[in-house]
C-alpha positions in Angstrom: 7.1 -36.1 -31.5 8.8 -37.8 -28.6 12.2 -36.7 -30.0 10.9 -33.1 -30.3 9.6 -33.2 -26.7 13.0 -34.4 -25.6 14.7 -31.6 -27.4 12.4 -28.9 -25.9 13.1 -30.1 -22.4 16.8 -30.2 -23.0 16.7 -26.6 -24.4 14.6 -25.5 -21.4 17.1 -27.0 -19.0 20.0 -25.5 -20.9 18.5 -22.0 -20.7 17.0 -22.0 -17.2 19.2 -19.1 -16.2 17.9 -16.9 -19.0 19.0 -13.3 -18.3 17.7 -10.9 -20.9 15.3 -10.4 -23.8 18.0 -11.2 -26.4 18.4 -14.7 -24.9 14.6 -15.1 -25.0 14.5 -14.3 -28.7 17.3 -16.8 -29.3 15.2 -19.5 -27.6 12.1 -18.6 -29.6 14.1 -19.0 -32.9 14.4 -22.7 -31.9 11.0 -23.4 -30.3 7.7 -21.5 -30.4 5.5 -20.8 -27.3 2.9 -23.2 -28.9 5.5 -26.0 -28.9 6.5 -25.4 -25.3 2.9 -25.3 -24.0 2.0 -28.4 -26.0 4.9 -30.3 -24.5 3.7 -29.1 -21.1 0.3 -30.5 -21.8 1.7 -33.9 -22.9 4.4 -34.6 -20.4 3.7 -37.0 -17.6 6.8 -36.1 -15.6 6.0 -33.7 -12.6 9.7 -32.7 -12.6 9.5 -31.6 -16.3 6.2 -29.8 -15.7 7.7 -27.8 -12.8 10.8 -26.9 -14.7 9.0 -25.8 -17.8 6.5 -23.7 -15.8 9.4 -22.1 -13.9 11.1 -21.4 -17.3 8.0 -19.8 -18.8 7.6 -17.6 -15.8 11.2 -16.5 -16.1 10.8 -15.8 -19.8 7.7 -13.8 -19.1 9.8 -11.4 -17.0 10.9 -10.0 -20.3 8.7 -8.3 -22.9 10.2 -10.5 -25.6 8.7 -13.5 -23.8 5.6 -12.0 -22.2 4.0 -11.0 -25.5 4.3 -14.2 -27.4 3.5 -16.5 -24.5 0.6 -14.6 -23.0 -0.7 -12.0 -25.5 -0.5 -13.9 -28.8 -4.0 -13.8 -30.5 -3.2 -16.3 -33.3 -6.2 -18.7 -33.7 -3.9 -21.8 -33.6 -2.3 -20.6 -30.3 -5.2 -19.4 -28.2 -6.8 -22.9 -27.8 -3.5 -24.3 -26.5 -3.2 -21.4 -24.0 -6.8 -22.1 -23.0 -6.1 -25.7 -22.3 -3.4 -24.6 -19.8 -5.8 -22.1 -18.2 -8.7 -24.6 -17.9 -6.4 -27.5 -16.9 -7.2 -29.7 -13.9 -3.5 -29.7 -12.9 -2.9 -26.9 -10.5 0.7 -26.5 -11.6 -0.4 -25.9 -15.2 -3.3 -23.6 -14.7 -1.4 -21.6 -12.1 1.2 -20.8 -14.7 -0.8 -18.0 -16.5 -1.9 -15.8 -13.5 1.6 -16.0 -12.0 3.2 -15.1 -15.4 0.7 -12.3 -16.0 1.7 -10.5 -12.8 5.2 -10.1 -14.2 4.2 -7.1 -16.3 0.7 -5.9 -15.5 1.0 -2.5 -17.1 1.9 -4.2 -20.4 -1.0 -6.6 -20.0 -3.4 -3.8 -19.4 -2.1 -1.7 -22.3 -2.4 -4.8 -24.7 -5.8 -6.0 -23.5 -7.8 -3.3 -21.7 -6.5 0.1 -22.9 -9.0 2.1 -24.9 -6.2 2.9 -27.5 -4.8 -0.6 -28.1 -7.1 -3.2 -26.6 -9.8 -5.0 -28.7 -13.3 -5.9 -27.5 -12.8 -9.5 -28.3 -9.5 -9.8 -26.3 -10.9 -7.8 -23.4 -13.9 -10.2 -23.1 -11.7 -13.2 -23.4 -9.2 -12.2 -20.7 -12.0 -10.9 -18.4 -13.5 -14.4 -18.6 -10.1 -16.0 -17.8 -9.4 -13.7 -14.8 -12.7 -14.3 -13.2 -12.3 -18.0 -13.8 -9.0 -17.8 -11.9 -10.6 -15.7 -9.1 -13.0 -18.6 -8.4 -10.2 -21.2 -8.3 -10.2 -23.5 -5.4 -6.5 -23.0 -4.9 -5.7 -20.0 -2.8 -2.5 -18.8 -4.6 -4.3 -18.8 -8.0 -7.3 -17.0 -6.6 -5.2 -14.3 -4.9 -3.0 -13.8 -7.9 -6.1 -13.1 -10.0 -7.4 -10.8 -7.3 -4.2 -8.7 -7.6 -4.4 -8.7 -11.4 -8.0 -7.5 -11.4 -7.3 -4.9 -8.8 -4.4 -3.5 -10.9 -6.4 -3.6 -14.1 -9.3 -1.6 -12.6 -6.8 0.8 -11.0 -5.1 1.4 -14.4 -8.5 1.8 -16.1 -9.3 4.5 -13.5 -6.0 6.3 -14.3 -6.9 6.1 -18.0 -10.4 7.2 -17.3 -11.9 4.3 -19.3 -14.4 3.4 -16.6 -14.0 -0.4 -16.9 -16.9 -0.9 -14.5 -19.3 0.6 -17.0 -18.6 -2.5 -19.1 -21.7 -4.6 -18.6 -19.9 -8.0 -19.0 -17.2 -7.1 -16.6 -19.7 -5.8 -14.0 -21.9 -8.8 -14.4 -19.0 -11.2 -13.6 -18.4 -9.3 -10.4 -22.1 -9.6 -9.5 -22.2 -13.3 -10.3 -19.0 -14.0 -8.2 -20.5 -12.1 -5.3 -23.3 -14.6 -5.3 -21.1 -17.6 -5.8 -21.8 -20.8 -3.8 -18.2 -20.9 -2.5 -17.7 -18.5 0.5 -14.0 -18.2 -0.3 -14.7 -16.9 -3.8 -17.3 -14.4 -2.4 -14.8 -13.1 0.1 -12.2 -12.6 -2.6 -14.6 -10.6 -4.7 -15.7 -8.6 -1.6 -12.0 -7.7 -1.2 -11.8 -6.6 -4.8 -14.9 -4.4 -4.6 -13.9 -2.7 -1.3 -10.3 -2.2 -2.5 -11.3 -0.5 -5.7 -14.0 1.5 -4.0 -11.2 3.4 -2.3 -9.5 4.3 -5.7 -11.8 7.3 -6.3 -15.2 8.6 -5.4 -16.3 8.1 -9.0 -15.5 4.4 -8.8 -17.3 4.2 -5.4 -20.4 5.9 -7.0 -20.4 3.3 -9.8 -20.2 0.4 -7.3 -23.0 1.9 -5.3 -25.1 2.6 -8.4 -25.0 -1.0 -9.5 -25.5 -2.5 -6.0 -22.1 -4.2 -5.9 -20.8 -2.4 -2.8 -24.0 -3.3 -0.8 -23.8 -6.9 -1.9 -20.1 -7.1 -1.0 -20.5 -5.6 2.5 -23.6 -7.8 3.2 -21.3 -10.9 3.0 -20.3 -10.1 6.6 -23.7 -11.2 7.8 -22.8 -14.8 6.9 -23.7 -17.4 9.5 -20.3 -19.0 8.8 -17.7 -18.0 11.4 -14.7 -18.5 9.1 -16.4 -16.3 6.4 -17.1 -13.6 9.0 -13.5 -13.7 10.2 -12.2 -13.3 6.6 -14.7 -10.4 6.0 -13.9 -8.4 9.0 -10.3 -7.7 8.1 -11.4 -6.5 4.6 -14.2 -4.3 6.0 -11.8 -2.1 8.0 -10.5 -0.8 4.7 -13.8 1.1 4.4 -12.4 3.5 7.0 -9.6 4.6 4.6 -11.5 7.2 2.5 -14.0 9.9 3.4 -16.7 8.5 1.0 -16.5 5.0 2.3 -16.5 6.2 6.0 -19.7 8.0 5.3 -21.1 5.0 3.5 -20.4 2.4 6.2 -21.5 4.8 9.0 -24.9 5.0 7.4 -25.0 1.2 6.5 -27.3 -1.3 8.3 -24.2 -3.5 8.6 -22.7 -1.1 11.1 -25.1 -2.2 13.8 -23.9 -5.8 13.3 -20.3 -4.6 13.4 -20.8 -2.7 16.7 -22.6 -5.6 18.2 -19.8 -8.0 17.4 -17.1 -5.6 18.4 -18.4 -5.4 22.0 -19.8 -8.8 22.4 -17.6 -10.6 25.0 -18.4 -13.9 23.3 -17.1 -12.8 19.9 -13.8 -14.1 18.5 -11.1 -11.6 19.4 -10.0 -11.4 15.7 -13.5 -10.1 14.9 -13.4 -7.6 17.8 -9.9 -6.3 16.9 -10.7 -5.7 13.2 -14.1 -4.1 13.9 -12.6 -1.9 16.5 -9.9 -0.9 14.0 -12.6 0.2 11.6 -14.5 2.0 14.4 -11.3 3.8 15.4 -11.0 5.2 11.8 -14.7 6.2 11.9 -14.5 7.7 15.4 -11.3 9.7 14.9 -12.6 11.2 11.7 -16.0 12.1 13.1 -17.8 9.7 10.7 -19.9 8.3 13.5 -21.2 10.0 16.6 -19.6 8.7 19.8 -22.6 8.2 22.0 -22.1 7.1 25.6 -22.6 3.4 24.8 -20.1 3.3 22.0 -17.6 5.4 24.0 -17.9 3.1 27.0 -17.6 -0.1 25.1 -14.8 1.1 22.7 -12.5 2.4 25.4 -13.5 -0.4 27.6 -12.2 -2.9 25.0 -9.0 -0.8 24.5 -8.5 -0.7 28.3 -8.9 -4.4 28.6 -6.6 -5.2 25.7 -3.7 -3.0 27.0 -3.9 -4.8 30.3 -4.2 -8.3 28.9 -1.6 -11.0 29.4 -2.2 -12.3 25.9 0.0 -11.1 23.1 -2.7 -11.1 20.5 -4.8 -8.7 22.5 -1.8 -6.5 23.2 -1.0 -6.4 19.4 -4.7 -5.6 18.7 -4.6 -2.7 21.2 -1.4 -1.3 19.6 -2.9 -1.4 16.1 -6.2 0.3 17.2 -4.3 3.0 19.1 -2.3 3.8 15.9 -5.5 4.1 13.8 -7.2 6.2 16.5 -4.2 8.5 17.0 -3.7 9.1 13.3 -5.9 12.2 13.6 -5.6 14.9 16.2 -9.2 14.3 17.2 -8.4 10.7 18.0 -5.1 11.6 19.6 -6.9 14.0 22.0 -9.2 11.2 23.0 -6.2 9.0 23.8 -4.5 11.7 25.8 -7.7 12.2 27.8 -7.3 8.6 28.8 -3.8 8.7 30.1 -3.9 5.2 31.7 -4.6 3.6 28.3 -2.0 5.7 26.6 0.6 5.0 29.3 0.2 1.3 28.9 0.4 1.8 25.1 3.8 3.6 25.6 5.0 0.8 27.8 4.7 -1.6 24.8 7.6 0.4 23.3 9.8 -1.0 26.2 8.8 -4.6 25.7 11.5 -7.2 25.4 9.2 -9.0 22.9 10.6 -7.9 19.5 7.3 -8.5 17.7 5.4 -6.3 20.2 8.1 -3.6 20.0 8.0 -3.7 16.1 4.2 -3.3 16.1 4.5 -0.5 18.5 7.0 1.4 16.4 4.9 1.1 13.3 1.9 2.3 15.2 3.7 5.2 16.8 4.9 6.3 13.3 1.2 6.4 12.2 0.5 8.7 15.2 3.4 11.0 14.2 2.3 11.2 10.5 1.5 14.6 9.1 -2.1 13.8 8.2 -4.4 16.7 9.1 -1.8 18.7 11.0 -1.7 22.5 11.3 1.1 24.6 12.7 -0.9 25.3 15.9 -1.0 21.5 16.6 2.7 20.8 16.2 3.5 21.5 19.8 1.1 18.7 20.8 3.0 16.3 18.6 6.3 17.4 20.2 4.7 16.6 23.5 3.6 13.1 22.4 7.0 12.4 20.8 8.7 13.5 24.1 6.9 10.6 25.8 8.6 8.0 23.5 10.7 5.5 25.5 8.7 6.3 28.7 6.0 4.2 30.4 4.4 7.1 32.3 2.9 10.4 31.6 4.1 12.7 34.3 2.2 15.7 33.1 -0.8 16.6 30.9 -0.3 18.7 27.8 -0.1 22.4 28.4 -0.4 24.7 25.4 1.8 27.3 27.1 4.8 25.0 27.4 7.3 24.6 24.5 7.9 20.9 24.2 10.5 20.8 21.4 13.3 21.0 24.0 12.0 18.1 26.1 12.7 15.4 23.4 16.2 14.3 24.5 14.9 11.1 26.1 12.8 10.2 23.1 15.8 10.6 20.8 18.0 8.5 23.1 15.4 5.8 22.8 15.2 6.2 19.0 19.0 6.0 18.6 19.2 2.8 20.7 16.9 1.3 18.1 18.6 2.8 15.1 21.8 1.3 16.2 20.2 -2.0 17.2 21.5 -5.2 15.6 17.9 -6.1 14.7 16.9 -4.9 11.3 13.2 -4.8 12.0 13.7 -2.5 15.0 15.9 -0.1 13.0 13.3 0.0 10.2 10.6 0.8 12.8 12.7 3.6 14.3 13.5 5.0 10.8 9.7 5.0 10.2 9.3 7.3 13.2 12.3 9.4 12.2 10.9 9.8 8.7 7.7 11.2 10.1 9.1 13.6 12.7 11.5 15.4 10.4 8.3 16.7 8.6 8.0 19.0 11.6 10.3 21.9 12.5 10.7 20.5 16.1 11.7 17.1 14.8 14.0 18.4 12.1 15.9 20.8 14.3 16.1 18.6 17.4 17.4 15.7 15.3 20.2 17.8 14.0 21.3 18.5 17.6 21.8 14.9 18.4 25.5 13.9 18.6 25.0 10.7 16.7 22.8 12.0 13.9 25.4 12.7 11.2 27.4 9.6 12.0 24.3 7.4 11.7 23.0 9.0 8.5 26.2 9.1 6.6 28.8 6.7 7.9 27.0 3.8 9.5 26.4 0.8 7.2 22.8 -0.2 6.2 21.7 -3.6 7.4 19.4 -4.1 4.4 18.2 -2.5 1.2 15.1 -1.2 3.1 17.2 0.6 5.7 19.6 1.9 3.0 16.6 3.4 1.0 15.0 4.8 4.1 18.2 6.5 5.3 18.7 8.0 1.8 15.1 9.3 1.8 15.7 11.1 5.1 19.0 12.6 3.8 17.3 13.8 0.7 14.5 15.3 2.7 17.0 17.2 4.9 19.1 18.4 1.9 15.9 19.7 0.3 14.9 21.6 3.4 18.2 23.5 3.3 16.8 26.4 1.3 13.7 26.6 3.5 15.7 26.8 6.7 18.9 28.4 5.5 18.4 31.3 8.0 18.6 28.8 10.9 22.4 28.8 11.6 22.6 25.4 13.3 20.6 23.6 10.6 22.8 25.2 7.9 26.0 23.9 9.6 24.5 20.4 9.9 23.5 20.3 6.2 26.9 21.6 5.0 28.7 19.1 7.2 26.5 16.3 5.9 27.3 17.3 2.3 31.0 17.2 3.0 30.8 13.8 4.7 28.8 12.4 1.7 31.5 13.7 -0.7 34.3 12.2 1.5 32.5 8.9 1.4 32.2 9.0 -2.4 36.0 9.8 -2.7 36.9 7.0 -0.3 34.8 4.5 -2.4 36.5 5.8 -5.6 40.0 5.5 -4.2 39.3 1.9 -2.9 37.8 0.9 -6.2 40.9 2.3 -8.1 43.2 0.5 -5.7 41.4 -2.8 -6.2 41.9 -2.5 -10.0 
């Protein structure tokens, strides 16, 4: 047996750089998954454990390894796998959830799909996943949270209504009442995340009391639990049905009290205010005098604060509030707050500027827009790169032609040596070309073609974002073919793209 263990470890070391499914099958002709896991259970060497765990995770990246290591139902193999899952050693029991994440669609189809999954396997894996969810080690618990979230999401897509399964639902209920606060918060996160998937899922969670039970965890007397809950609760502002639910919930009174209590932790204030901004801007709660005074009072104080955390909180809240035109109008009516918000875009602190760019992109997003409101967005965009509002919005003024300063600001960031700032600027550019003013005014900028076609991407993210913008503009060609300037721009861009391709081909041929 010792000789066999030695051979297994030697083979694992030899094949650590396994590259494809064929190589996995070659390994499995020498040693079975059962032999590998039994060796893992017996070895006393931490180094061997870590290397074998790493190897199994790599193997599970390929279907040829994922199925025999994780989905095998042989009665001799399942007990060995279960010993790994229930093991006291974090390295061993952490193997399975990490490996499962490699191919979650395959896992769902094999275990939970109504066409291929069996009741016995579904129950067995559900028990394992909730066992992992309650694990004392955070990486294992969060891995299980992601797996369960995806499994429920795929069940919704397949219309299998996994939450109608009494055993599955009961485990959610049991974990919501767990003695460990960390576990309860993880399950709360799961319940609130999946409640946003569809109104039908939301109704199920409400019907069985799971959503009420999850939200009520916020009322914990433990400060750390409350801090963890508050970031999750703001997700209730992301869908119409959840906004209505939380606006009518008794918990909202506690949330409002904590948001505007000067003695509350700022982290609580910021996240509750973020939720309230989603509710206020979408009309889910009535903005009475007390809420209006306290909410904008908090925003006013945070934009003037000397503390970065409070500035970042203000930037985030303004983005959520400005994501609808109702909320944007509220901000423009409070020009002092909005002016200080714009000034964050001129900050020398890269983290502040990056957060500002992401927030401004949310404001410029197309959610809820109508053609009549586009001129207001052009006005808001024209303020980019400024720290003052010299005039109030006037519907009779055409603002598209006033955006030169904003584009100068944007191009300074697009050509910045800092990848994060370029990504932030691309996020804004990606939004504004959804509007005619943004599309046409961008094509008039002297640097636009050079930047999109010839400049090198600093990262895969910038490369993909630039390609997305180019595709968008090429697709708009037929829509705006009558606009002469736009037609010239698109034709020139097509020619430059072809020239680049020819240059790459010539260089490649020359190198060969």
